[in-house]
C-alpha positions in Angstrom: 27.1 -22.1 43.2 27.8 -18.9 40.5 27.2 -20.8 37.9 23.9 -22.4 38.8 22.6 -18.7 39.9 23.6 -16.9 37.0 21.8 -20.1 34.7 18.9 -19.4 36.7 19.4 -15.5 36.2 19.2 -16.4 32.7 16.2 -18.6 32.4 14.4 -15.8 34.3 15.4 -12.9 32.3 14.5 -14.9 28.7 11.3 -15.9 30.7 10.9 -12.4 31.0 11.8 -11.2 27.5 9.2 -13.7 26.0 6.0 -12.2 28.6 7.2 -8.7 26.9 7.2 -10.2 23.1 3.9 -12.2 24.3 2.2 -8.4 25.4 4.1 -6.5 22.6 1.9 -8.7 20.2 -1.4 -8.2 22.5 -1.5 -4.4 22.5 -0.2 -4.4 18.8 -3.6 -6.7 18.0 -5.4 -4.2 20.1 -4.3 -1.6 18.3 -5.0 -2.9 15.2 -8.3 -3.4 15.9 -8.5 -0.2 17.6 -6.8 1.8 15.1 -9.6 1.4 12.2 -11.8 3.1 14.7 -9.9 6.2 15.4 -10.4 9.2 13.1 -6.9 10.7 13.7 -4.9 7.8 13.4 -6.9 6.7 10.1 -6.2 10.6 8.9 -2.6 10.2 9.9 -2.3 7.0 8.1 -3.7 8.3 4.5 -1.5 11.5 4.6 1.6 9.6 5.2 1.0 6.5 2.6 0.1 9.1 -0.3 3.5 10.8 0.6 5.4 7.3 0.1 3.1 5.5 -2.3 4.6 6.6 -5.2 7.7 4.4 -4.3 5.5 1.5 -5.7 5.9 2.6 -9.2 9.4 2.1 -9.3 8.6 -1.6 -9.6 5.6 -1.5 -10.5 5.5 -3.8 -14.2 3.8 -1.6 -17.4 2.5 -4.9 -19.1 -0.9 -3.2 -18.2 -0.4 0.3 -19.2 0.6 -1.4 -22.7 -2.6 -3.1 -23.0 -5.0 -0.1 -21.9 -6.0 2.6 -23.2 -8.8 5.3 -22.0 -10.9 7.5 -24.4 -12.3 10.4 -23.2 -14.9 12.8 -24.2 -14.6 16.3 -23.3 -15.9 19.5 -24.1 -13.5 20.3 -26.5 -15.3 17.1 -28.2 -18.4 18.0 -28.1 -17.9 21.2 -29.7 -15.7 19.8 -32.5 -18.7 17.4 -33.4 -21.1 20.1 -32.7 -22.6 17.8 -29.9 -24.5 18.6 -27.1 -24.7 16.3 -23.7 -26.8 13.5 -23.4 -24.8 12.6 -26.6 -27.5 10.5 -28.7 -27.0 6.7 -29.2 -26.1 6.6 -32.9 -23.2 8.9 -32.0 -22.2 6.0 -30.3 -22.1 3.6 -33.1 -20.4 5.5 -35.0 -17.5 6.3 -32.5 -17.5 2.3 -31.4 -17.8 1.3 -35.2 -14.6 3.8 -35.0 -12.5 2.3 -32.4 -13.7 -1.6 -33.6 -12.3 -0.7 -37.2 -8.4 -0.4 -35.0 -9.2 -4.2 -33.8 -9.0 -3.7 -29.8 -9.4 -6.2 -27.8 -12.4 -5.0 -25.9 -14.2 -2.1 -25.4 -16.0 -0.6 -22.2 -18.4 2.5 -22.4 -18.9 4.0 -18.9 -21.8 5.7 -20.1 -25.3 4.8 -18.2 -28.8 4.9 -20.1 -31.1 5.7 -17.6 -33.7 7.0 -20.1 -35.4 5.7 -23.1 -34.0 6.7 -26.0 -35.4 6.9 -29.9 -35.7 3.5 -31.1 -33.9 3.7 -34.3 -30.7 5.1 -31.8 -31.3 2.0 -29.9 -31.4 -0.6 -32.8 -28.3 1.6 -34.2 -26.3 0.9 -31.1 -27.5 -2.6 -30.8 -25.9 -3.5 -34.1 -22.8 -2.1 -33.5 -22.2 -4.0 -30.6 -23.3 -6.8 -32.4 -20.5 -6.8 -35.0 -17.9 -5.9 -32.3 -19.2 -9.4 -30.8 -19.2 -11.0 -34.1 -15.5 -9.9 -35.2 -14.4 -11.3 -31.8 -14.3 -7.9 -29.8 -16.2 -8.2 -26.7 -18.5 -5.2 -25.9 -18.8 -4.0 -22.0 -21.7 -1.3 -20.9 -22.0 0.2 -17.6 -25.5 -0.4 -15.6 -26.5 -0.1 -12.1 -28.5 -3.5 -12.1 -31.2 -2.3 -10.3 -35.0 -2.8 -11.4 -36.0 1.5 -10.0 -32.8 2.3 -12.3 -33.8 0.4 -15.5 -35.0 1.9 -18.4 -36.4 0.4 -21.6 -33.3 1.1 -23.6 -31.0 -0.9 -21.1 -33.4 -4.1 -21.3 -33.4 -3.8 -25.3 -29.6 -3.3 -25.5 -28.6 -6.4 -22.9 -31.3 -8.4 -24.2 -29.6 -8.2 -28.0 -28.1 -11.9 -29.2 -25.6 -12.1 -31.8 -25.6 -14.3 -34.8 -24.2 -17.5 -33.2 -26.4 -17.1 -30.0 -24.2 -14.7 -27.6 -25.2 -11.7 -25.7 -23.9 -8.3 -28.0 -23.4 -6.4 -24.7 -21.9 -7.8 -21.5 -23.4 -5.6 -18.5 -20.8 -4.7 -15.9 -21.2 -2.0 -12.5 -19.2 0.6 -12.7 -20.4 1.3 -8.7 -17.4 2.4 -6.5 -17.2 4.5 -3.3 -15.1 7.5 -2.3 -12.9 7.0 1.2 -14.8 8.5 3.8 -12.2 10.7 5.4 -10.3 12.0 2.4 -12.9 11.3 -0.6 -9.6 9.6 -2.3 -9.8 6.3 -4.1 -7.8 3.8 -2.0 -9.7 0.9 -2.9 -12.0 -0.6 -5.7 -14.8 -3.1 -4.7 -14.4 -6.3 -7.6 -18.2 -7.2 -6.6 -19.8 -4.3 -5.8 -23.1 -5.0 -3.8 -25.8 -3.2 -2.5 -26.2 -3.6 1.4 -29.6 -5.2 0.5 -28.0 -7.4 -2.0 -27.2 -11.1 -1.4 -23.2 -10.7 -1.7 -23.5 -14.9 -3.5 -25.8 -13.6 -5.6 -24.3 -14.8 -9.0 -26.8 -13.3 -11.1 -25.7 -9.9 -10.5 -22.6 -8.3 -12.6 -19.4 -7.5 -10.9 -17.4 -4.8 -11.5 -15.8 -3.6 -14.7 -12.2 -4.4 -14.0 -12.7 -8.0 -12.7 -15.6 -9.1 -15.8 -13.0 -7.4 -18.5 -10.0 -9.0 -17.0 -12.3 -12.5 -16.3 -13.3 -12.4 -19.6 -9.7 -12.1 -21.3 -7.6 -13.8 -18.8 -9.8 -16.6 -17.7 -6.9 -18.7 -16.4 -5.6 -16.0 -13.9 -9.0 -15.0 -13.0 -9.0 -14.5 -8.7 -11.3 -17.0 -7.0 -11.9 -14.8 -4.0 -13.1 -11.4 -4.4 -14.2 -10.6 -1.4 -11.8 -8.2 -0.4 -11.8 -4.9 -2.4 -8.6 -4.5 -4.5 -6.4 -2.1 -3.3 -5.5 0.5 -5.6 -1.9 0.9 -6.8 -2.1 3.9 -8.3 1.2 4.2 -10.6 3.0 7.4 -11.4 4.9 7.2 -15.0 2.5 8.6 -17.0 2.3 7.0 -20.7 4.4 9.5 -23.0 1.9 10.9 -24.7 -0.2 12.2 -21.9 1.7 15.6 -21.5 1.2 16.6 -25.0 -2.5 15.4 -25.6 -3.9 16.5 -22.3 -3.6 20.8 -22.9 -5.4 23.2 -23.2 -5.2 26.8 -24.6 -3.6 30.0 -22.3 -5.1 33.5 -22.5 -2.5 34.1 -25.7 -3.6 31.3 -27.6 -0.7 28.6 -26.9 -1.3 25.3 -25.9 -0.2 24.2 -22.4 -0.5 20.9 -20.6 -2.4 20.3 -17.7 -0.5 18.1 -16.4 3.1 16.9 -15.8 4.6 12.9 -16.9 7.4 13.0 -14.3 7.5 12.1 -10.2 10.5 13.9 -8.8 12.0 11.5 -5.8 12.2 14.0 -3.2 8.5 14.7 -3.0 8.7 11.7 -0.4 10.4 14.4 1.6 7.7 15.6 4.0 6.9 19.5 3.8 8.5 19.9 0.4 4.9 20.0 -1.7 3.7 22.2 1.0 7.2 24.5 0.8 6.5 25.1 -2.9 3.2 25.9 -2.0 3.7 28.5 0.1 6.6 29.8 -2.1 4.0 30.2 -4.7 6.0 28.1 -7.1 3.5 26.3 -9.6 3.4 22.3 -9.6 1.0 20.8 -12.3 -0.8 17.5 -10.7 0.5 14.4 -12.0 -0.6 12.9 -16.0 -2.9 9.8 -16.0 -0.8 6.7 -15.7 -2.9 4.9 -18.4 -2.7 6.4 -22.0 -5.4 8.6 -22.8 -6.7 9.6 -26.4 -9.3 11.9 -26.9 -12.3 11.3 -29.3 -11.2 13.8 -31.2 -8.2 11.9 -32.5 -10.4 10.3 -34.8 -10.0 14.5 -36.4 -6.0 13.8 -36.1 -5.5 15.7 -32.9 -2.8 14.7 -31.4 -2.1 11.5 -33.6 -1.8 10.9 -36.9 -4.2 7.9 -38.6 -1.3 5.5 -38.7 -0.7 6.1 -34.7 -4.4 5.7 -34.2 -4.2 3.2 -35.6 -1.3 1.4 -33.3 -2.4 2.7 -30.5 -6.0 1.3 -30.3 -4.6 -2.5 -31.6 -4.7 -5.3 -29.3 -5.6 -3.3 -26.4 -9.0 -2.8 -24.0 -10.2 0.6 -24.8 -12.5 2.2 -21.8 -14.6 5.1 -23.3 -15.5 7.9 -20.7 -17.1 11.5 -20.2 -14.7 14.2 -18.9 -17.6 16.8 -18.8 -18.2 19.7 -16.6 -21.8 19.4 -16.7 -22.0 15.5 -15.5 -19.4 15.8 -12.7 -18.2 12.2 -13.1 -15.2 12.3 -11.0 -12.8 10.6 -8.7 -10.0 11.8 -6.7 -6.7 9.6 -6.7 -4.3 10.0 -3.8 -1.7 10.9 -6.3 -3.0 12.9 -9.1 -5.5 14.8 -7.9 -9.0 14.9 -10.0 -9.7 12.5 -12.7 -12.5 11.3 -15.1 -14.1 8.6 -13.4 -13.3 5.8 -16.4 -9.9 6.0 -14.7 -11.0 4.3 -11.8 -11.5 1.3 -14.0 -8.5 1.4 -15.9 -6.3 1.6 -12.9 -8.0 -1.4 -11.2 -8.0 -3.5 -14.5 -4.1 -2.2 -14.8 -3.9 -3.8 -11.3 -5.1 -7.1 -12.4 -3.5 -7.3 -15.2 0.0 -6.2 -14.1 -0.4 -8.6 -10.7 -1.7 -11.3 -13.1 -4.7 -11.5 -10.6 -3.0 -11.6 -7.4 -4.0 -8.4 -6.5 -3.3 -6.1 -3.7 -6.3 -6.4 -1.1 -7.1 -3.3 1.0 -8.0 -5.8 3.8 -8.5 -5.0 7.7 -7.9 -6.1 11.0 -11.0 -8.6 12.1 -11.5 -10.5 15.2 -14.5 -12.1 13.9 -11.8 -14.1 11.2 -8.7 -14.2 13.5 -7.3 -17.1 11.0 -8.7 -17.4 7.9 -8.0 -13.6 6.8 -4.2 -12.6 4.9 -4.8 -9.0 6.3 -5.0 -10.9 9.8 -2.2 -13.2 9.4 -0.2 -9.9 7.9 -0.9 -8.1 11.1 0.3 -11.0 13.7 3.4 -12.4 11.6 4.6 -8.2 11.9 4.1 -7.9 15.4 5.8 -11.0 15.9 8.6 -10.0 14.0 8.9 -6.7 15.5 8.3 -7.8 18.9 11.3 -11.0 18.1 13.7 -8.3 16.8 13.3 -5.0 19.4 13.2 -7.0 22.3 16.0 -8.5 22.4 17.9 -5.4 20.7 16.5 -2.9 23.5 18.0 -5.6 26.5 20.9 -5.6 24.8 21.1 -1.6 24.4 20.4 -1.3 27.8 23.3 -3.6 28.8 25.9 -1.5 26.8 24.8 2.2 28.1 24.7 0.4 31.9 28.7 -0.5 31.0 30.8 1.9 33.2 33.8 3.8 31.4 36.6 4.5 33.4 36.9 8.8 33.8 39.9 10.0 31.5 42.3 10.8 34.4 42.8 15.2 33.3 46.2 16.4 32.6 45.3 20.0 32.8 45.0 22.3 36.0 41.3 22.5 37.0 41.4 26.4 35.8 43.0 25.6 32.5 40.2 22.4 32.1 37.5 25.2 32.7 38.6 28.1 30.5 39.5 25.4 27.4 35.7 23.8 27.9 34.2 27.1 27.9 36.1 28.1 24.6 34.5 24.5 23.3 31.5 25.1 24.2 31.4 28.2 23.0 32.4 27.2 19.6 29.8 24.5 19.7 27.1 26.3 20.9 24.9 26.2 18.0 24.8 22.3 18.1 24.3 22.1 21.3 21.1 24.4 21.6 19.8 22.5 18.6 21.0 18.8 18.8 21.5 19.2 23.0 24.6 18.9 23.2 28.3 16.9 23.3 28.7 15.1 26.5 31.8 15.9 26.8 34.5 15.7 30.2 32.2 13.7 32.5 32.2 9.8 30.7 33.6 8.7 28.1 31.4 6.7 25.7 32.7 3.3 24.0 32.4 2.7 20.5 29.9 0.3 21.2 27.6 3.1 22.8 29.0 5.8 20.0 27.5 3.3 17.5 24.0 2.6 19.1 21.5 5.7 17.5 23.5 4.1 13.9 22.5 0.4 14.4 19.5 1.5 16.2 18.3 3.4 13.0 19.7 0.5 11.1 17.2 -2.0 12.6 14.4 0.3 11.8 15.3 0.3 8.3 15.8 -3.4 8.4 12.8 -4.3 10.0 10.8 -1.9 8.0 11.8 -3.3 4.5 11.0 -7.0 5.9 7.8 -5.7 7.1 6.8 -4.1 3.8 8.1 -7.2 1.6 5.8 -9.5 3.8 3.1 -7.5 3.2 3.0 -6.4 -0.1 4.8 -9.5 -1.9 3.8 -12.5 0.2 0.4 -11.5 1.8 -0.8 -9.1 -1.0 -1.4 -6.4 1.2 -2.1 -2.6 0.2 -0.3 0.3 1.1 -2.7 1.5 3.4 -2.8 -1.8 5.4 1.1 -2.1 5.4 2.1 1.7 6.4 0.5 1.1 9.8 3.0 -1.7 10.8 5.9 -0.7 8.9 5.4 2.3 11.6 4.9 0.1 14.6 8.1 -0.4 15.4 9.2 3.1 15.8 5.9 4.0 17.6 6.4 0.4 20.4 9.7 2.3 20.9 8.7 5.5 21.9 6.0 4.4 24.0 7.6 1.1 25.6 4.3 -0.4 24.5 5.0 -3.6 25.1 7.6 -3.6 27.8 4.9 -1.1 29.7 2.2 -3.2 29.8 4.1 -6.4 30.8 6.0 -4.0 34.0 2.2 -3.4 34.5 0.2 -7.0 34.5 3.2 -8.2 36.9 2.8 -5.4 39.1 -1.0 -5.5 39.0 -0.3 -9.2 39.5 2.0 -8.9 43.2 -0.7 -6.6 44.4 -3.5 -9.0 43.9 -1.5 -11.5 45.6 -1.0 -9.0 48.3 -2.4 -8.9 51.9 -3.3 -5.5 51.1 -3.5 -5.1 47.2 -4.1 -1.6 47.3 -1.3 -0.6 49.2 1.0 -3.0 47.7 -0.4 -0.8 44.3 0.4 2.2 46.0 4.3 1.4 47.4 4.8 0.1 43.7 3.8 3.6 42.1 5.4 5.6 44.5 8.7 3.5 43.7 8.1 3.8 39.7 7.5 7.8 40.3 
């Protein structure tokens, strides 16, 4: 009889645990939908991701870094060449010829020609672009691809054809939108479309990174690109950046404007803030991709042989870094950068991940089972519930076990004196940590090990969720961090168990003859 009772009790217990698992998943899905609408939740998510995102660089491939070079035109370059902004088109012709001479893999010019230019200048740039195309080096040019913003200069450039009949210039859209909360560039649209444009319109240019990647690596060009790319901002800067990105101080000495090393201790919350409070200088990180200033053609920072080596076989992205135009973006790890770097980093992600980019997805009810982000969220919640619910049940059982009180071998007065001395010696730890429970009940080894095991379970679960999101479902850091932290939140708030208990109580109350009286009785019992 007792055996049957135990079996029935076990079945009832496990049915209850399955119900708690189910409620944990349901509440987690609701919170996933709600979190996108809560401002504070999104701010905390970005702040947490900014701290720990550099850890992704530990395993980030460098094949993209070896394939890309960023050439910048800054105020010092304008002074060096005696130019003013806007730069005449025949200068771009000379710059393009100089780059093509070094036999790069492709060239992108991140400059918009919104005004009509002299015919002679336009023709000189077209001739340079056609020479590059005939040499097997595709040339990409930024454009908004909007009729009201299209100049005659753009029309002439994009209409030009090489001797073989192919376009001399490939149009690409440089449109990117900073994050609405912290203005950082967390995502990169692969197919940028305006609100009034058809998303399926293939006649519109795609993004800079996607167009270049699919042109050069057609075998791994991603088929589905509706979800924006989640930018992985790597921290291991190209070795030459710290020596070429310099300014002169008041004494006339050249000093770097950035640092090439990210320190592991920067992930510890508060360390960066402490350095700022202590007035300890910390330069921003140098850009990940190699930066070559335009004045390198005048042997600044590079010899002729070094410049040839650095440009040969690479995708060269040319952009402006001028105070007058403000074409800047904010990296969550590097701070302010010239706008061309977002295209370089997005292209780097595509090359490094061989087209299987990390997605900047969110939970969407409309695409419950058709979105990899939704499937990842569901599986991470399921994994959390299946691990935490049995563990919490086991922990409660261990804590409920009674341990025999150890018989004292001293008189009451001597025990009190020893206890007082011990408490005085341990008072700093007891005041800060809450005190040691000594004398009333002796803890078993299992009870002492519970906090350690609990932390290990959190770590294992967090690593498992990260691996599932980053390497299996290819989700970005903003999507992953929320569910890595979910087990901790679920534990402290008792999310699944609380809702399960409340739903059971509500069901019993609704089944009673007087529902409100029964509900009040239950509330009084638990308060």
